[in-house]
VEXRO-182704 format. One record per residue: residue in one letter; residue number from 1; z, y, x of N, C-alpha, C, O in turn. Coordinates in nm, 3 decimals. Layout:
BEGIN
R_a_NUM_Z_Y_X_Z_Y_X_Z_Y_X_Z_Y_X
...
//
This chain:
BEGIN
R_m_1_10.557_11.388_6.182_10.553_11.317_6.309_10.419_11.246_6.325_10.357_11.252_6.431
R_f_2_10.376_11.176_6.218_10.249_11.105_6.227_10.132_11.202_6.233_10.028_11.171_6.290
R_a_3_10.148_11.321_6.173_10.040_11.421_6.177_10.021_11.470_6.320_9.908_11.490_6.364
R_r_4_10.130_11.491_6.392_10.118_11.536_6.532_10.053_11.428_6.618_9.966_11.457_6.700
R_i_5_10.095_11.306_6.599_10.034_11.196_6.676_9.888_11.184_6.643_9.806_11.164_6.733
R_g_6_9.853_11.196_6.515_9.712_11.188_6.474_9.632_11.302_6.531_9.518_11.282_6.575
R_a_7_9.689_11.424_6.533_9.619_11.539_6.589_9.596_11.523_6.738_9.488_11.554_6.789
R_k_8_9.697_11.473_6.810_9.682_11.449_6.954_9.579_11.340_6.981_9.501_11.350_7.076
R_l_9_9.579_11.236_6.898_9.479_11.130_6.915_9.339_11.181_6.889_9.246_11.147_6.962
R_l_10_9.323_11.263_6.787_9.191_11.320_6.757_9.147_11.412_6.871_9.030_11.408_6.910
R_l_11_9.237_11.492_6.923_9.204_11.581_7.034_9.164_11.501_7.158_9.070_11.538_7.228
R_a_12_9.234_11.392_7.185_9.199_11.307_7.298_9.062_11.244_7.279_8.983_11.235_7.373
R_m_13_9.032_11.200_7.158_8.901_11.139_7.130_8.789_11.241_7.146_8.683_11.209_7.199
R_v_14_8.812_11.363_7.102_8.711_11.469_7.117_8.691_11.498_7.265_8.578_11.516_7.310
R_g_15_8.800_11.504_7.342_8.788_11.527_7.485_8.709_11.418_7.556_8.625_11.448_7.641
R_v_16_8.736_11.294_7.523_8.662_11.183_7.583_8.515_11.189_7.546_8.429_11.166_7.630
R_a_17_8.486_11.222_7.419_8.347_11.233_7.376_8.275_11.346_7.449_8.160_11.330_7.490
R_l_18_8.343_11.460_7.466_8.282_11.571_7.540_8.250_11.534_7.684_8.144_11.568_7.736
R_i_19_8.343_11.465_7.748_8.319_11.420_7.886_8.203_11.321_7.890_8.114_11.333_7.974
R_f_20_8.203_11.224_7.799_8.097_11.121_7.797_7.960_11.185_7.777_7.867_11.157_7.852
R_f_21_7.947_11.271_7.675_7.817_11.330_7.649_7.782_11.436_7.753_7.664_11.455_7.783
R_g_22_7.882_11.505_7.809_7.853_11.602_7.914_7.795_11.535_8.037_7.697_11.582_8.093
R_v_23_7.856_11.426_8.079_7.804_11.352_8.194_7.665_11.296_8.161_7.575_11.297_8.244
R_g_24_7.650_11.248_8.040_7.518_11.195_8.000_7.410_11.300_8.005_7.299_11.273_8.051
R_f_25_7.440_11.420_7.958_7.339_11.527_7.962_7.313_11.576_8.103_7.201_11.615_8.135
R_i_26_7.415_11.575_8.189_7.391_11.610_8.328_7.299_11.508_8.393_7.207_11.545_8.467
R_i_27_7.322_11.381_8.367_7.233_11.278_8.422_7.092_11.292_8.366_6.994_11.277_8.439
R_l_28_7.082_11.321_8.237_6.951_11.340_8.175_6.879_11.459_8.239_6.758_11.452_8.264
R_g_29_6.953_11.568_8.264_6.890_11.684_8.328_6.844_11.655_8.468_6.735_11.698_8.507
R_i_30_6.923_11.582_8.546_6.881_11.545_8.681_6.760_11.454_8.675_6.665_11.472_8.751
R_a_31_6.763_11.357_8.584_6.649_11.264_8.573_6.524_11.338_8.529_6.416_11.308_8.579
R_t_32_6.535_11.433_8.439_6.418_11.511_8.393_6.364_11.597_8.507_6.243_11.612_8.522
R_a_33_6.455_11.656_8.587_6.413_11.738_8.699_6.342_11.654_8.807_6.249_11.703_8.871
R_l_34_6.386_11.531_8.826_6.324_11.444_8.928_6.199_11.374_8.876_6.121_11.320_8.955
R_g_35_6.179_11.373_8.745_6.066_11.302_8.684_5.930_11.339_8.739_5.853_11.250_8.775
R_p_36_5.897_11.468_8.747_5.763_11.502_8.797_5.739_11.462_8.944_5.625_11.439_8.984
R_y_37_5.843_11.454_9.021_5.828_11.423_9.163_5.826_11.273_9.191_5.753_11.229_9.280
R_m_38_5.902_11.194_9.117_5.916_11.052_9.149_5.883_10.962_9.032_5.881_10.840_9.050
R_g_39_5.858_11.014_8.917_5.835_10.931_8.800_5.962_10.920_8.718_6.072_10.941_8.770
R_a_40_5.948_10.887_8.593_6.062_10.884_8.502_6.163_10.774_8.540_6.284_10.797_8.538
R_a_41_6.113_10.658_8.575_6.203_10.546_8.607_6.283_10.575_8.733_6.405_10.556_8.733
R_w_42_6.218_10.621_8.839_6.290_10.650_8.963_6.383_10.770_8.948_6.487_10.777_9.013
R_g_43_6.347_10.864_8.863_6.436_10.977_8.836_6.564_10.930_8.770_6.673_10.977_8.802
R_d_44_6.552_10.834_8.675_6.670_10.778_8.610_6.755_10.700_8.710_6.878_10.710_8.708
R_v_45_6.690_10.624_8.797_6.764_10.545_8.896_6.842_10.636_8.992_6.959_10.611_9.020
R_i_46_6.777_10.740_9.041_6.845_10.829_9.135_6.957_10.907_9.067_7.064_10.924_9.124
R_a_47_6.934_10.952_8.946_7.038_11.026_8.872_7.157_10.933_8.844_7.272_10.976_8.857
R_g_48_7.133_10.810_8.808_7.241_10.715_8.785_7.317_10.684_8.912_7.439_10.671_8.911
R_a_49_7.244_10.671_9.024_7.308_10.643_9.151_7.394_10.758_9.199_7.498_10.736_9.261
R_i_50_7.352_10.881_9.169_7.430_10.997_9.209_7.568_10.991_9.143_7.667_11.031_9.205
R_f_51_7.576_10.943_9.020_7.704_10.940_8.949_7.775_10.805_8.965_7.894_10.797_8.935
R_l_52_7.707_10.702_9.010_7.769_10.570_9.019_7.820_10.539_9.159_7.928_10.482_9.173
R_v_53_7.746_10.575_9.263_7.781_10.534_9.398_7.912_10.597_9.449_7.995_10.524_9.504
R_p_54_7.936_10.727_9.434_8.063_10.782_9.487_8.189_10.717_9.427_8.282_10.687_9.502
R_p_55_8.197_10.695_9.294_8.316_10.626_9.245_8.328_10.483_9.295_8.438_10.433_9.317
R_l_56_8.214_10.416_9.314_8.221_10.279_9.369_8.272_10.278_9.511_8.352_10.192_9.547
R_i_57_8.227_10.371_9.592_8.274_10.381_9.730_8.424_10.409_9.732_8.499_10.349_9.809
R_w_58_8.467_10.501_9.645_8.609_10.532_9.637_8.690_10.410_9.594_8.795_10.382_9.653
R_a_59_8.643_10.336_9.493_8.714_10.219_9.444_8.722_10.112_9.553_8.827_10.049_9.570
R_l_60_8.614_10.091_9.627_8.617_9.993_9.736_8.713_10.036_9.847_8.783_9.953_9.905
R_a_61_8.716_10.166_9.877_8.806_10.214_9.981_8.952_10.197_9.939_9.036_10.159_10.020
R_v_62_8.982_10.224_9.813_9.119_10.209_9.765_9.159_10.062_9.760_9.271_10.026_9.794
R_a_63_9.065_9.976_9.718_9.096_9.834_9.706_9.108_9.766_9.843_9.182_9.669_9.858
R_s_64_9.036_9.817_9.942_9.036_9.751_10.071_9.153_9.793_10.161_9.186_9.724_10.257
R_t_65_9.215_9.907_10.130_9.328_9.948_10.213_9.452_9.869_10.175_9.477_9.842_10.058
R_r_66_9.527_9.831_10.274_9.650_9.756_10.252_9.766_9.853_10.241_9.764_9.959_10.303
R_p_67_9.867_9.818_10.164_9.983_9.908_10.158_10.054_9.910_10.292_10.050_9.811_10.366
R_p_68_10.117_10.021_10.326_10.185_10.028_10.456_10.300_9.929_10.464_10.366_9.899_10.364
R_k_69_10.322_9.879_10.584_10.431_9.785_10.605_10.564_9.857_10.585_10.580_9.972_10.625
R_p_70_10.660_9.789_10.524_10.791_9.855_10.506_10.859_9.875_10.641_10.837_9.800_10.737
R_a_71_10.940_9.977_10.647_11.013_10.006_10.769_11.110_9.894_10.798_11.167_9.836_10.705
R_p_72_11.131_9.861_10.923_11.225_9.752_10.955_11.365_9.789_10.911_11.407_9.905_10.918
R_a_73_11.435_9.689_10.864_11.572_9.710_10.816_11.662_9.747_10.932_11.637_9.711_11.047
R_s_74_11.765_9.818_10.899_11.861_9.858_11.002_11.930_9.734_11.057_11.965_9.642_10.982
R_q_75_11.951_9.731_11.186_12.013_9.617_11.251_12.166_9.625_11.246_12.233_9.532_11.290
R_i_76_12.220_9.733_11.194_12.365_9.749_11.191_12.430_9.645_11.102_12.529_9.582_11.139
R_l_77_12.373_9.627_10.981_12.429_9.530_10.889_12.422_9.388_10.946_12.518_9.311_10.936
R_a_78_12.309_9.353_11.007_12.295_9.221_11.066_12.395_9.200_11.179_12.448_9.091_11.195
R_t_79_12.420_9.304_11.256_12.518_9.294_11.365_12.658_9.275_11.311_12.735_9.194_11.364
R_l_80_12.693_9.348_11.205_12.826_9.333_11.145_12.846_9.192_11.088_12.952_9.132_11.105
R_i_81_12.745_9.141_11.020_12.755_9.007_10.962_12.767_8.902_11.073_12.846_8.808_11.062
R_a_82_12.689_8.920_11.179_12.698_8.825_11.291_12.836_8.829_11.355_12.891_8.725_11.391
R_a_83_12.892_8.949_11.370_13.026_8.959_11.428_13.129_8.895_11.336_13.222_8.830_11.384
R_a_84_13.116_8.913_11.205_13.210_8.852_11.113_13.199_8.701_11.115_13.299_8.632_11.100
R_m_85_13.080_8.648_11.132_13.061_8.502_11.136_13.122_8.444_11.262_13.173_8.332_11.259
R_k_86_13.118_8.517_11.373_13.171_8.464_11.498_13.324_8.465_11.501_13.388_8.369_11.544
R_e_87_13.383_8.575_11.454_13.525_8.595_11.477_13.613_8.561_11.359_13.731_8.533_11.379
R_t_88_13.561_8.562_11.237_13.646_8.541_11.119_13.604_8.414_11.049_13.486_8.394_11.022
R_p_89_13.699_8.329_11.019_13.665_8.207_10.945_13.619_8.242_10.803_13.671_8.334_10.740
R_w_90_13.522_8.166_10.756_13.465_8.193_10.622_13.569_8.177_10.512_13.566_8.250_10.413
R_l_91_13.657_8.085_10.527_13.760_8.064_10.424_13.849_8.187_10.408_13.890_8.220_10.297
R_a_92_13.878_8.255_10.518_13.960_8.376_10.512_13.884_8.489_10.442_13.941_8.563_10.363
R_l_93_13.755_8.500_10.472_13.674_8.605_10.406_13.665_8.581_10.255_13.682_8.674_10.176
R_v_94_13.639_8.458_10.216_13.624_8.426_10.073_13.757_8.445_10.000_13.761_8.502_9.891
R_s_95_13.865_8.398_10.061_13.994_8.412_9.993_14.036_8.559_9.986_14.097_8.599_9.887
R_a_96_14.006_8.638_10.085_14.039_8.780_10.080_13.959_8.849_9.972_14.013_8.934_9.902
R_g_97_13.831_8.814_9.956_13.750_8.871_9.851_13.799_8.834_9.713_13.802_8.918_9.623
R_l_98_13.837_8.707_9.696_13.890_8.663_9.566_14.024_8.729_9.535_14.052_8.765_9.421
R_a_99_14.107_8.744_9.638_14.236_8.810_9.616_14.216_8.956_9.578_14.286_9.007_9.490
R_g_100_14.123_9.023_9.642_14.094_9.163_9.607_14.041_9.175_9.466_14.080_9.266_9.394
R_a_101_13.952_9.086_9.426_13.899_9.090_9.290_14.006_9.061_9.188_14.010_9.126_9.083
R_a_102_14.093_8.965_9.215_14.203_8.935_9.122_14.299_9.053_9.112_14.348_9.084_9.004
R_d_103_14.327_9.118_9.224_14.415_9.234_9.223_14.358_9.347_9.138_14.430_9.409_9.060
R_l_104_14.226_9.374_9.153_14.161_9.476_9.071_14.167_9.438_8.924_14.189_9.523_8.838
R_f_105_14.146_9.311_8.894_14.145_9.266_8.755_14.282_9.280_8.692_14.294_9.320_8.576
R_l_106_14.388_9.247_8.768_14.522_9.252_8.712_14.577_9.394_8.702_14.662_9.420_8.617
R_k_107_14.531_9.485_8.786_14.583_9.621_8.785_14.500_9.719_8.701_14.527_9.839_8.702
R_r_108_14.402_9.670_8.630_14.317_9.761_8.553_14.396_9.819_8.436_14.491_9.758_8.388
R_n_109_14.356_9.936_8.392_14.425_10.002_8.280_14.376_9.941_8.150_14.257_9.941_8.120
R_k_110_14.470_9.888_8.076_14.437_9.831_7.947_14.465_9.934_7.840_14.569_10.000_7.843
R_s_111_14.373_9.951_7.746_14.395_10.048_7.639_14.493_9.990_7.538_14.487_9.871_7.505
R_k_112_14.581_10.074_7.491_14.681_10.029_7.392_14.630_10.062_7.255_14.575_10.170_7.232
R_k_113_14.647_9.969_7.163_14.599_9.989_7.026_14.703_10.049_6.938_14.678_10.072_6.820
//
């Protein structure tokens, strides 16, 4: 079990290293290609910006959007509760609920030992 977890962890670390160095070499290649035209420093800046700006724009867009408002609740339940409050006394509702719960409790099937 630990060997499988260790193998998966090693594979994940190798994958992360490949991505890290692959992106680094791509940036180095872009910077080297831009070097003769703009100088080494500006080539590095432009190559870094090519890889840095799009994820930053995406992160700002995701962070700035608000989650959608939830759909309004159905008015049926509110109407039923309002009708019950107008026409039925609260004491009758509570006592009926307690009587129903007591009836369920007393009629439950008890296991015999």
